[in-house]
MARZA-802565 format. One record per atom (N, C-alpha, C): x, y, z; residue number from 0. Coordinates in steps of 0.05 Angstrom, whole numbers, plus 32768, in hexadecimal, padded with zeros to 4 digits. Layout:
// MARZA-802565
((X,Y,Z),NUM);
...
***
This chain:
// MARZA-802565
((8011,7FE2,8008),0);
((8001,7FFD,8002),0);
((800A,8017,7FFD),0);
((8015,802E,7FF0),1);
((801B,8044,7FED),1);
((800B,8062,7FF8),1);
((8012,806D,8006),2);
((8007,8085,8013),2);
((8014,809F,8001),2);
((802C,809B,7FF1),3);
((802E,80B7,7FD7),3);
((8045,80BD,7FE9),3);
((8051,80D7,7FE4),4);
((8067,80E9,7FEB),4);
((805E,80FF,800B),4);
((806C,80F2,8014),5);
((8064,80FB,8038),5);
((805A,80E4,8043),5);
((804E,80D2,803E),6);
((8047,80B8,8050),6);
((8058,80B1,805E),6);
((8054,809D,806F),7);
((8066,808A,8078),7);
((8069,8079,8071),7);
((8085,806F,807D),8);
((8095,8060,806C),8);
((8094,8047,808A),8);
((809B,8036,8084),9);
((808F,8018,8099),9);
((80B1,800C,8090),9);
((80C4,801D,808A),10);
((80E2,800D,8088),10);
((80E6,8006,8069),10);
((8100,7FF9,806E),11);
((8107,7FEB,8050),11);
((80F9,7FDD,803F),11);
((80F5,7FDE,802A),12);
((80E0,7FCF,8012),12);
((80BE,7FD3,801D),12);
((80BE,7FE1,802E),13);
((80A1,7FE9,8034),13);
((808E,7FD4,8031),13);
((8094,7FC7,803F),14);
((8092,7FAE,803F),14);
((8068,7FA8,805A),14);
((8067,7FBF,805C),15);
((804A,7FC3,806F),15);
((8050,7FC7,8084),15);
((8068,7FB8,8091),16);
((806B,7FB4,80A8),16);
((8083,7FCD,80BB),16);
((807A,7FD8,80CE),17);
((8087,7FEA,80E1),17);
((80A2,7FE7,80E4),17);
((80B5,7FF0,80E9),18);
((80C8,7FF2,80ED),18);
((80CA,7FF5,8108),18);
((80C4,7FED,8122),19);
((80BC,7FF1,813C),19);
((80D8,7FF3,814C),19);
((80F0,7FED,8141),20);
((8102,7FF3,814E),20);
((810F,800E,814B),20);
((8106,801B,8133),21);
((810C,8032,812A),21);
((80FD,804B,8136),21);
((80E9,8040,813A),22);
((80D2,804D,8148),22);
((80DF,805A,8165),22);
((80DE,8046,8172),23);
((80E1,8043,818E),23);
((80FE,804F,8198),23);
((8112,804C,8182),24);
((812B,8057,818B),24);
((8125,807A,817E),24);
((811A,807E,8164),25);
((810C,809B,8169),25);
((8100,80A7,8180),25);
((80EF,809F,818A),26);
((80D6,80A7,819F),26);
((80EB,80A8,81B7),26);
((810B,809E,81BF),27);
((8114,809A,81D6),27);
((8126,80AB,81D4),27);
((812E,80B5,81BC),28);
((813F,80D1,81B9),28);
((8134,80E8,81BE),28);
((8119,80E9,81B8),29);
((810A,8104,81B6),29);
((8105,8107,81D1),29);
((80FE,80F2,81DD),30);
((80FE,80F9,8201),30);
((8113,8102,8213),30);
((812A,80F1,8207),31);
((8148,80FD,820E),31);
((814A,811A,8210),31);
((8143,8124,81F3),32);
((813D,813F,81F2),32);
((8131,814F,81FF),32);
((8116,8148,8208),33);
((810B,814E,8211),33);
((810F,815A,823A),33);
((811A,813B,8244),34);
((8121,813E,824D),34);
((8141,8151,8260),34);
((815B,8158,824D),35);
((8169,8169,8246),35);
((8161,8182,8247),35);
((814C,818B,823D),36);
((8142,81A2,823B),36);
((813B,81AE,8255),36);
((8127,819E,8260),37);
((8117,81A3,8279),37);
((8137,81AD,8294),37);
((8148,819A,828F),38);
((8159,819D,82A2),38);
((816A,81AA,829F),38);
((8172,81B4,8285),39);
((8186,81C5,827E),39);
((816F,81E1,8284),39);
((815E,81E6,8280),40);
((8142,8202,828F),40);
((8144,8202,82A3),40);
((813C,81E4,82B6),41);
((813D,81F1,82D2),41);
((8156,81FC,82DE),41);
((8171,81F1,82CF),42);
((818A,81F8,82DC),42);
((8191,8216,82D6),42);
((8185,821F,82B9),43);
((818A,8233,82B3),43);
((817F,8250,82CB),43);
((815E,8242,82C9),44);
((8151,8252,82E4),44);
((8156,8252,82FD),44);
((816A,8244,8301),45);
((817B,8241,8324),45);
((818D,8255,831C),45);
((8198,8250,8308),46);
((81AF,8269,8304),46);
((819D,8281,8303),46);
((8189,8290,82FA),47);
((817B,82A5,82FB),47);
((8177,82B2,831A),47);
((8169,829F,8329),48);
((8167,829D,8346),48);
((817E,82AA,834E),48);
((819E,8295,8352),49);
((81AD,829C,8357),49);
((81BD,82BF,8357),49);
((81B7,82BE,833E),50);
((81C4,82D3,8335),50);
((81B1,82EC,8346),50);
((8192,82E6,8349),51);
((8179,8300,8351),51);
((818B,8307,8371),51);
((8193,82EB,837B),52);
((818C,82ED,839E),52);
((81B3,82F5,8398),52);
((81C0,82F3,8388),53);
((81DF,8302,838D),53);
((81D8,831E,8387),53);
((81CF,8323,837C),54);
((81C2,833D,8371),54);
((81B7,834F,838D),54);
((81AC,8344,8395),55);
((8196,8353,83AE),55);
((81AC,8357,83BF),55);
((81C2,833E,83C7),56);
((81CE,8346,83DA),56);
((81E5,8356,83D5),56);
((81ED,8355,83BE),57);
((8200,836D,83BA),57);
((81F3,838F,83B6),57);
((81DA,8393,83AF),58);
((81D4,83AB,83A4),58);
((81C8,83AE,83C9),58);
((81C2,83A1,83DE),59);
((81B6,83AB,83FE),59);
((81C5,83AF,840F),59);
((81DB,83A0,840F),60);
((81E8,8392,8420),60);
((8204,83A1,841A),60);
((8210,839B,8403),61);
((822A,83A2,83F7),61);
((8241,838F,83FF),61);
((8235,836C,8411),62);
((8242,8360,8410),62);
((823D,8345,840A),62);
((8246,8333,840C),63);
((8241,8316,8405),63);
((822F,8306,8418),63);
((8228,830F,842B),64);
((821B,8307,8443),64);
((8204,8315,8450),64);
((81ED,831B,844A),65);
((81E1,832B,845C),65);
((81DB,8322,8478),65);
((81CD,8339,8488),66);
((81D2,8338,84A3),66);
((81BD,8329,84A8),66);
((81BA,831C,84C0),67);
((81A9,8304,84C7),67);
((81A1,82FF,84E8),67);
((81B0,8313,84F0),68);
((81B2,831B,8510),68);
((81A5,8336,8515),68);
((818F,833D,8524),69);
((8181,834B,8526),69);
((8193,8361,853F),69);
((81AA,8355,854E),70);
((81BA,8363,855B),70);
((81D1,8372,854F),70);
((81D7,8362,8531),71);
((81E8,836E,8523),71);
((81E2,8397,8513),71);
((81C7,838F,851A),72);
((81BB,83AE,8510),72);
((81C4,83C8,8519),72);
((81D0,83D9,8516),73);
((81D3,83F6,8522),73);
((81BF,8401,8539),73);
((81C9,8401,8554),74);
((81BF,8417,856C),74);
((81BE,842A,8567),74);
((81AF,8438,8579),75);
((81B8,845A,857E),75);
((81CD,8460,8582),75);
((81DE,844E,858E),76);
((8201,844E,8595),76);
((820D,8458,857D),76);
((8204,8443,8570),77);
((820E,8446,8550),77);
((820A,8465,8538),77);
((81F9,8469,8544),78);
((81F0,847F,852D),78);
((8207,8497,8531),78);
((8207,84A4,8520),79);
((821C,84C3,8520),79);
((8213,84D1,8533),79);
((8219,84EC,853C),80);
((8212,8501,854F),80);
((8225,8514,8542),80);
((8213,852D,853F),81);
((821B,8541,853B),81);
((821E,855B,8551),81);
((8230,8560,855A),82);
((8240,8567,856C),82);
((822F,8587,8571),82);
((822D,8591,8561),83);
((8227,85AC,8559),83);
((8206,85AE,855E),83);
((81FC,859C,8562),84);
((81D7,8592,8570),84);
((81DC,8597,858E),84);
((81CE,85A8,8598),85);
((81C8,85AA,85BC),85);
((81BF,858F,85C0),85);
((81D0,8584,85D8),86);
((81C5,856C,85E0),86);
((81B4,856F,85FB),86);
((819B,8563,85FB),87);
((8196,856C,8615),87);
((8196,855C,8631),87);
((818E,8571,863E),88);
((81A1,856C,865B),88);
((8185,8562,8675),88);
((8193,8558,868C),89);
((8181,8557,86A3),89);
((8187,8555,86BC),89);
((8178,8566,86C7),90);
((8181,856B,86DD),90);
((8184,855B,86F8),90);
((8198,8555,8705),91);
((8197,853F,8716),91);
((818D,854B,8733),91);
((8180,8564,8735),92);
((816F,856B,874E),92);
((815B,856C,8750),92);
((8147,855E,8760),93);
((8131,8550,8760),93);
((811F,8575,8761),93);
((8106,856A,8755),94);
((80FE,858C,875A),94);
((80EB,8585,877E),94);
((80E5,859F,877C),95);
((80DA,85A5,879B),95);
((80BC,859A,8799),95);
((80BC,858F,87B2),96);
((809C,8583,87B3),96);
((8089,85AB,87BD),96);
((8073,859F,87B4),97);
((805F,85B1,87AB),97);
((805C,85C1,87D4),97);
((8057,85D1,87D0),98);
((8055,85DA,87EF),98);
((8033,85D2,87FC),98);
((8034,85C9,8818),99);
((801F,85BE,8821),99);
((800E,85CC,8829),99);
((7FF3,85D4,881B),100);
((7FE0,85E7,8826),100);
((7FDB,85EE,8843),100);
((7FE5,85D5,8856),101);
((7FE4,85DE,8872),101);
((7FF2,85EB,887F),101);
((8012,85EA,886E),102);
((8015,8605,8871),102);
((801B,861D,887C),102);
((7FFF,8628,886A),103);
((7FF1,8643,885F),103);
((7FDE,863F,8871),103);
((7FDB,8638,8882),104);
((7FB9,863D,8895),104);
((7FC3,862E,88AA),104);
((7FE4,8628,88B6),105);
((7FE4,861E,88D4),105);
((7FF8,8641,88E6),105);
((7FFB,864E,88D0),106);
((800C,8664,88DF),106);
((800B,8682,88D8),106);
((8000,8693,88E4),107);
((7FFB,86A5,88D5),107);
((8009,86BE,88C8),107);
((8027,86B3,88D1),108);
((803D,86C5,88B7),108);
((803C,86B2,889D),108);
((802A,86A2,889A),109);
((8029,869D,887D),109);
((800C,869B,8870),109);
((7FFB,869B,887F),110);
((7FDD,869C,8878),110);
((7FD3,86B5,8875),110);
((7FDF,86C9,8860),111);
((7FDE,86E0,885F),111);
((7FC7,86EA,8847),111);
((7FB1,86D0,8848),112);
((7F99,86D2,8836),112);
((7F8B,86E9,883F),112);
((7F74,86FC,8843),113);
((7F60,8708,8846),113);
((7F52,86FD,8859),113);
((7F49,8703,8876),114);
((7F32,86FB,8886),114);
((7F21,8702,8883),114);
((7F05,8702,8876),115);
((7EF2,8708,886E),115);
((7EDB,86F7,8879),115);
((7EC0,8705,8873),116);
((7EAD,86F1,8875),116);
((7EAC,86DA,885E),116);
((7EA7,86F1,8844),117);
((7EAA,86ED,8821),117);
((7EBA,86CE,8821),117);
((7ED2,86D4,8830),118);
((7EEE,86C0,8826),118);
((7EE8,86A7,8830),118);
((7ED5,86A8,8841),119);
((7ECC,868B,8856),119);
((7EB8,8681,8854),119);
((7E9E,868E,8850),120);
((7E7E,868C,884C),120);
((7E77,869A,882F),120);
((7E7D,869C,881F),121);
((7E76,86AF,8807),121);
((7E58,86A7,87FB),121);
((7E4E,86BB,87EA),122);
((7E30,86B6,87E1),122);
((7E1C,86B4,87F2),122);
((7E03,86AD,87E5),123);
((7DEA,86B7,87F5),123);
((7DE0,8698,87FA),123);
((7DEB,867E,87F3),124);
((7DDE,8665,8800),124);
((7DF7,8655,87FD),124);
((7DF3,8641,880D),125);
((7E09,8628,880C),125);
((7DF6,860B,87FB),125);
((7E06,8604,87ED),126);
((7E02,85E7,87DE),126);
((7E14,85DB,87E2),126);
((7E0D,85BF,87F8),127);
((7E13,85AB,87F8),127);
((7E0A,8596,87F3),127);
((7E0F,8587,87DA),128);
((7E02,856E,87CD),128);
((7DE4,8573,87C0),128);
((7DD8,856B,87C9),129);
((7DB6,8578,87BD),129);
((7DA9,8586,87D3),129);
((7DBA,8596,87E5),130);
((7DAB,85A4,8804),130);
((7DBB,85BE,8801),130);
((7DA6,85CF,87FD),131);
((7DA8,85F0,87FA),131);
((7DA1,85F7,881E),131);
((7DB2,8605,881F),132);
((7DAE,8620,8837),132);
((7DB4,863A,8838),132);
((7D9D,8647,8840),133);
((7D9C,8663,883B),133);
((7DAF,866E,8848),133);
((7DBE,867F,8847),134);
((7DCD,8694,8857),134);
((7DC3,86AA,8865),134);
((7DC5,86AA,8883),135);
((7DBA,86C0,8889),135);
((7DCC,86D5,8890),135);
((7DD2,86DF,88A7),136);
((7DE2,86EE,88B5),136);
((7DFB,86E7,88B9),136);
((7E10,8701,88B3),137);
((7E31,86F0,88BD),137);
((7E33,870B,88D0),137);
((7E4E,8702,88DB),138);
((7E5B,8717,88E9),138);
((7E77,8716,88EB),138);
((7E88,872E,88F0),139);
((7EA5,8725,88F5),139);
((7EA3,873B,890E),139);
((7EBE,8735,891C),140);
((7EC6,8743,892F),140);
((7EDF,873B,893F),140);
((7EE6,874D,894C),141);
((7F05,873E,895F),141);
((7EFB,873E,8972),141);
((7EF0,8751,8980),142);
((7EDE,873D,8997),142);
((7ED5,8724,89A1),142);
((7EEC,870D,89A0),143);
((7EE2,86FD,8994),143);
((7ECB,86E0,89B0),143);
((7ED7,86F3,89D3),144);
((7EBD,86ED,89E0),144);
((7EA5,86F0,89DA),144);
((7E9A,8708,89CA),145);
((7E85,8709,89CB),145);
((7E6F,86FD,89B5),145);
((7E7C,86EA,89AC),146);
((7E76,86DC,8990),146);
((7E71,86BD,89A5),146);
((7E6F,86C3,89BE),147);
((7E6A,869C,89C9),147);
((7E5D,86A1,89E1),147);
((7E4F,8687,89EA),148);
((7E42,868A,89FB),148);
((7E51,8673,8A15),148);
((7E46,8675,8A2B),149);
((7E56,8662,8A3C),149);
((7E6F,8667,8A3E),149);
((7E82,8655,8A3D),150);
((7EA3,865A,8A50),150);
((7EB4,8662,8A3A),150);
((7EAB,865A,8A1E),151);
((7EB4,8659,8A0B),151);
((7EC3,8671,8A03),151);
((7EBB,8689,8A0A),152);
((7EC2,86A7,8A02),152);
((7EDE,86A8,8A16),152);
((7EE7,8697,8A30),153);
((7F00,86A4,8A36),153);
((7F11,868F,8A29),153);
((7F0A,8676,8A23),154);
((7F1F,8669,8A17),154);
((7F2B,866C,89F2),154);
((7F1A,867B,89EC),155);
((7F1E,868A,89CB),155);
((7F37,86A5,89D6),155);
((7F31,86A2,89EA),156);
((7F3B,86BF,89F2),156);
((7F59,86C0,89FD),156);
((7F58,86A4,8A0B),157);
((7F73,869D,8A17),157);
((7F7E,8697,8A0B),157);
((7F82,867C,89EC),158);
((7F8E,8682,89DC),158);
((7F95,868E,89C0),158);
((7F8F,86A7,89CA),159);
((7F97,86B6,89B2),159);
((7F8F,86BE,899C),159);
((7F6A,86C0,89A0),160);
((7F5C,86BC,898C),160);
((7F5C,86DB,898A),160);
((7F64,86DF,8960),161);
((7F62,86F8,895D),161);
((7F49,8702,894F),161);
((7F36,86F2,8944),162);
((7F1B,86FA,893B),162);
((7F0A,86E4,8935),162);
((7EEE,86E8,893A),163);
((7EDB,86D0,8931),163);
((7ECF,86D9,891A),163);
((7EC2,86D1,8909),164);
((7EAF,86CB,88F6),164);
((7E95,86BE,88F3),164);
((7E7D,86C3,88F9),165);
((7E6A,86B4,88FD),165);
((7E5A,86B7,88E4),165);
((7E47,869C,88D4),166);
((7E31,86A6,88C1),166);
((7E1E,868C,88C7),166);
((7E05,8691,88C4),167);
((7DED,8685,88CB),167);
((7DE2,867A,88AC),167);
((7DD7,8662,88AC),168);
((7DCC,8650,889D),168);
((7DB4,8645,88A6),168);
((7D9D,8640,888D),169);
((7D8C,863F,8899),169);
((7D81,8623,8881),169);
((7D68,8613,8884),170);
((7D5D,8604,8873),170);
((7D4A,85F8,8881),170);
((7D2A,85F8,8887),171);
((7D13,85EB,888A),171);
((7D0B,85EA,88A7),171);
((7D12,85FF,88B4),172);
((7D10,8604,88CF),172);
((7D27,8605,88E2),172);
((7D43,85FF,88D3),173);
((7D54,85F6,88E7),173);
((7D6E,860D,88DF),173);
((7D7D,861A,88F4),174);
((7D8C,8629,88E5),174);
((7DA4,862A,88F8),174);
((7DBF,8626,88ED),175);
((7DD8,8625,88FB),175);
((7DE9,863A,88FD),175);
((7DFB,8643,890E),176);
((7E0D,8656,890E),176);
((7E23,8645,890C),176);
((7E34,864F,88FD),177);
((7E59,864B,88FA),177);
((7E66,865D,890E),177);
((7E7C,865A,8912),178);
((7E8F,866D,8921),178);
((7EA7,8662,8916),178);
((7EB9,8674,890B),179);
((7ECD,8672,8901),179);
((7EE1,8684,8912),179);
((7EF4,866E,8929),180);
((7F0D,8687,8935),180);
((7F28,8680,892D),180);
((7F2F,8694,8929),181);
((7F40,869C,891D),181);
((7F56,869D,8937),181);
((7F71,8695,8932),182);
((7F8D,8697,893A),182);
((7FA3,8697,8932),182);
((7FBD,869A,8942),183);
((7FD4,869D,8938),183);
((7FE2,8688,8933),183);
((7FE1,8672,893A),184);
((7FE8,8659,8936),184);
((7FD1,863E,8934),184);
((7FE6,8631,8930),185);
((7FD6,8613,8929),185);
((7FCA,8605,894A),185);
((7FE5,8609,8957),186);
((7FDB,85FF,896D),186);
((7FCC,8607,8981),186);
((7FC6,8627,8977),187);
((7FBB,863E,898E),187);
((7F99,862C,8985),187);
((7F8F,862E,896D),188);
((7F71,8629,8965),188);
((7F6D,8607,896D),188);
((7F8A,85F6,8972),189);
((7F86,85D7,897B),189);
((7F79,85D2,8996),189);
((7F83,85E7,89A4),190);
((7F81,85ED,89B8),190);
((7F6D,85F3,89CA),190);
((7F5F,860D,89BF),191);
((7F44,8616,89C0),191);
((7F27,8604,89B9),191);
((7F24,85F6,89A2),192);
((7F1B,85E3,8995),192);
((7F1D,85C8,89A5),192);
((7F35,85BC,89BB),193);
((7F32,85B0,89CB),193);
((7F2B,85B4,89F1),193);
((7F2E,85C9,89E7),194);
((7F21,85DB,8A09),194);
((7EFF,85DF,8A0C),194);
((7EFD,85E3,89EA),195);
((7EE1,85EA,89ED),195);
((7EC5,85E6,89FF),195);
((7EC1,85F1,8A19),196);
((7EA0,85F7,8A1C),196);
((7E8F,8607,8A13),196);
((7E7E,8605,8A17),197);
((7E67,8612,8A0C),197);
((7E63,8624,89F5),197);
((7E68,862A,89E6),198);
((7E60,8633,89CC),198);
((7E5F,8649,89C4),198);
((7E61,864A,89A2),199);
((7E5C,8663,8994),199);
((7E38,8669,898F),199);
((7E38,8681,899A),200);
((7E29,868E,899B),200);
((7E11,8692,8978),200);
((7DFE,868D,897F),201);
((7DEB,8689,8965),201);
((7DE4,86A2,8956),201);
((7DEA,86A9,893E),202);
((7DE6,86C2,8932),202);
((7DC9,86C8,8920),202);
((7DB3,86D5,8929),203);
((7D98,86D2,8923),203);
((7DAA,86EF,890F),203);
((7D83,86F8,88F9),204);
((7D86,8709,88E9),204);
((7D81,86FC,88CE),204);
((7D7F,870B,88B9),205);
((7D78,8708,8899),205);
((7D6D,86F2,8893),205);
((7D59,86F5,889F),206);
((7D3C,86DE,88A7),206);
((7D44,86CC,88B4),206);
((7D55,86CA,88C9),207);
((7D4E,86B3,88D4),207);
((7D40,86C2,88F2),207);
((7D3A,86B2,8907),208);
((7D31,86BE,891E),208);
((7D46,86B6,8936),208);
((7D46,86BC,894E),209);
((7D55,86B8,895A),209);
((7D58,869D,8965),209);
((7D65,868A,8965),210);
((7D62,866D,896F),210);
((7D7F,8661,8983),210);
((7D80,8656,898C),211);
((7D8F,8645,899B),211);
((7D95,8651,89B3),211);
((7D81,8665,89C1),212);
((7D85,8674,89D9),212);
((7D6F,8675,89EC),212);
((7D70,8674,8A04),213);
((7D61,867A,8A16),213);
((7D57,865B,8A20),213);
((7D6E,864C,8A19),214);
((7D73,8635,8A2C),214);
((7D67,861B,8A23),214);
((7D61,8627,89FC),215);
((7D54,8602,89F5),215);
((7D70,85F9,89ED),215);
((7D6D,85DC,89EC),216);
((7D8A,85C6,89EC),216);
((7D8E,85CD,89C4),216);
((7DA5,85D5,89BE),217);
((7DAD,85D8,89A2),217);
((7DC8,85C0,89A1),217);
((7DD0,85B5,8990),218);
((7DDF,85B7,8981),218);
((7E00,85BF,897B),218);
((7E15,85B9,8992),219);
((7E2C,85CE,8986),219);
((7E46,85B2,897E),219);
((7E58,85C1,8970),220);
((7E6C,85B6,8965),220);
((7E86,85C0,8964),220);
((7EA6,85B8,8971),221);
((7EB7,85C7,896E),221);
((7ECD,85BF,8960),221);
((7ED8,85BE,8948),222);
((7EED,85B9,8940),222);
((7F00,85CD,8935),222);
((7F19,85C5,892A),223);
((7F2E,85D6,892C),223);
((7F44,85D4,890A),223);
((7F4F,85E2,8900),224);
((7F5F,85D6,88E6),224);
((7F71,85ED,88E3),224);
((7F8D,85E9,88E3),225);
((7F9D,85FF,88DD),225);
((7F9E,8610,88F3),225);
((7F9C,8629,88EF),226);
((7F96,863F,88FE),226);
((7F7D,8644,890C),226);
((7F68,8636,890A),227);
((7F4E,863F,8904),227);
((7F3D,8624,8912),227);
((7F2E,8636,8925),228);
((7F1B,861C,8938),228);
((7F09,862F,892C),228);
((7EE7,8614,892B),229);
((7EDA,8626,8921),229);
((7EC8,860F,892E),229);
((7EA7,8621,8936),230);
((7E96,8618,894A),230);
((7E7A,8611,893C),230);
((7E6B,8606,8941),231);
((7E4E,8602,8936),231);
((7E3E,85FE,8948),231);
((7E1C,861A,894D),232);
((7E11,8609,8961),232);
((7DF2,8612,894D),232);
((7DE5,85F4,8951),233);
((7DC8,85F8,8940),233);
((7DB9,85EC,894A),233);
((7D99,85F3,893C),234);
((7D87,85EA,8953),234);
((7D6D,85F0,893D),234);
((7D53,85F1,894F),235);
((7D38,85FC,8935),235);
((7D41,860E,893B),235);
((7D32,8629,8921),236);
((7D26,863F,892C),236);
((7D0C,8646,893F),236);
((7CFE,8622,893F),237);
((7CE3,862E,8951),237);
((7CF0,862C,896C),237);
((7D02,8628,897B),238);
((7CFE,8623,8985),238);
((7D0B,860E,89A1),238);
((7CFF,85F1,8996),239);
((7CFE,85DB,899E),239);
((7D19,85D0,89A7),239);
((7D19,85C1,89BA),240);
((7D2D,85B8,89BA),240);
((7D3A,859F,89A5),240);
((7D53,859F,89A4),241);
((7D68,857F,898D),241);
((7D69,8573,899D),241);
((7D60,855B,8994),242);
((7D63,853D,899B),242);
((7D73,8531,898F),242);
((7D7E,8513,8993),243);
((7D97,8503,8981),243);
((7D85,84FF,8964),243);
((7D67,84FA,896C),244);
((7D59,84F5,8959),244);
((7D5A,84FD,893C),244);
((7D5A,8522,8948),245);
((7D53,8538,8932),245);
((7D72,8538,8924),245);
((7D6E,8522,8907),246);
((7D80,8522,88F5),246);
((7D87,853D,88E1),246);
((7D6D,854C,88DD),247);
((7D76,8560,88D3),247);
((7D80,857C,88D6),247);
((7D85,857A,88F6),248);
((7D97,858A,8903),248);
((7DBC,8585,8902),248);
((7DBA,8569,8901),249);
((7DD0,855E,88F8),249);
((7DE8,8561,88E9),249);
((7DD2,8567,88CF),250);
((7DD4,855C,88B3),250);
((7DDD,8576,88AE),250);
((7DD2,8590,88B4),251);
((7DD5,85B0,88B0),251);
((7DF7,85AF,88C2),251);
((7DF1,85AF,88D7),252);
((7E07,85B3,88E6),252);
((7E24,859E,88D7),252);
((7E1D,8588,88D2),253);
((7E36,857E,88C1),253);
((7E35,8586,88AA),253);
((7E2D,8593,889B),254);
((7E37,859D,887E),254);
((7E3F,85B1,8886),254);
((7E3C,85C9,889A),255);
((7E44,85E1,889D),255);
((7E69,85D5,88AA),255);
((7E6C,85C5,88BA),256);
((7E83,85C3,88C9),256);
((7E8E,85B9,88A9),256);
((7E8D,85A5,889B),257);
((7E9B,85AA,8881),257);
((7EA5,85B4,8870),257);
((7E8A,85C3,886E),258);
((7E8F,85D8,8861),258);
((7EA5,85EB,8862),258);
((7EA0,85EF,8878),259);
((7EC2,8603,888A),259);
((7EDA,85F8,888B),259);
((7EE0,85E1,8891),260);
((7EF4,85D3,8889),260);
((7EFF,85D0,8873),260);
((7EE8,85CD,885C),261);
((7EF0,85D3,8842),261);
((7F00,85EE,8833),261);
((7EF4,8601,8844),262);
((7EFF,861B,883B),262);
((7F14,8622,8849),262);
((7F19,8618,8867),263);
((7F28,8621,886E),263);
((7F4E,8611,885D),263);
((7F49,85F6,8857),264);
((7F58,85EC,8843),264);
((7F5D,85F4,8828),264);
((7F43,8603,881B),265);
((7F4B,860E,87FC),265);
((7F57,8626,87FD),265);
((7F55,8634,881A),266);
((7F68,864F,8822),266);
((7F86,8645,881A),266);
((7F8A,862D,882B),267);
((7F9F,8622,882A),267);
((7FAF,8620,8810),267);
((7F9C,8618,87F8),268);
((7F9C,860C,87EC),268);
((7FAA,8621,87CF),268);
((7F9D,8631,87D0),269);
((7F96,864A,87BE),269);
((7FBB,8655,87CB),269);
((7FBD,865C,87E4),270);
((7FDA,8667,87E8),270);
((7FF0,8653,87E2),270);
((7FF2,8641,87E0),271);
((7FFD,862B,87E2),271);
((8006,8630,87BF),271);
((7FF1,8629,87B4),272);
((7FF1,8635,8795),272);
((8004,864C,878B),272);
((7FFB,8660,879A),273);
((8008,8679,8793),273);
((8027,8678,8799),273);
((8028,8668,87AE),274);
((8046,866B,87BE),274);
((805A,8657,879D),274);
((8051,863F,8799),275);
((8059,862B,8784),275);
((8063,8636,876B),275);
((804F,864C,8764),276);
((804F,865B,874D),276);
((8062,867B,8746),276);
((8064,8680,8763),277);
((807B,8694,8761),277);
((8091,868C,875A),277);
((80A1,869C,874A),278);
((80B4,869A,873A),278);
((80CD,86A0,875A),278);
((80E2,868C,8757),279);
((80FB,8689,876B),279);
((810B,869D,8760),279);
((811D,86A8,8774),280);
((8134,86B9,8775),280);
((814A,86AF,8776),280);
***
């Protein structure tokens, strides 16, 4: 059988039987060529990768081996410094502690703020939390004994009382007078409060009738802070006697005592802050 030009050749003599040995050898030769091409391509790729890595090492580090240890990185001490740039300096001297407010209310030599009614009992009313008290009459005098009842007058005078400021507050039929006695030193004020008997005299007026007079039983307190001793007397404006069950009277007296303490302390804070802000020479 003949297929014409370009047809398959079945070997010598065209017997019609394929030359299987020749075909097998040709197929094996083609396989060997493809295998060598694949191996050669891999070698080329490997060489290309190696060239890229070498280029990266050269361009980034300028050395044949890149840094692998973080400790080898330059630290702040390795960085160059410019001697012409001013360097920060730190003082080895610790700053002085802020002034203690009590230093300015414990002695007349430092307590230079004005001593007035408004300095301690400002405004027309007093608000403590949700409780509002109307401010009544006020009084300031250097005759300390005239503001007292019982034996408190001689005690104030004997300990060097300079003056007494009084203010009355009222709410719901209860009135309380607070008296602030001013001394030269903390020791004098403390001694007067500890020795206190009798009490401060109530101060009526400005809408508050006379109370805690004529033998009615009222609540009295005595305290001191710095060079100030402060006293309260509180009761009913109706003249009714106060008992331990009358919590309203106790509440008003406690609020005024707390308020007076805060005012004295605030006085010390203001003067201490002013001293701290003053320029040193």
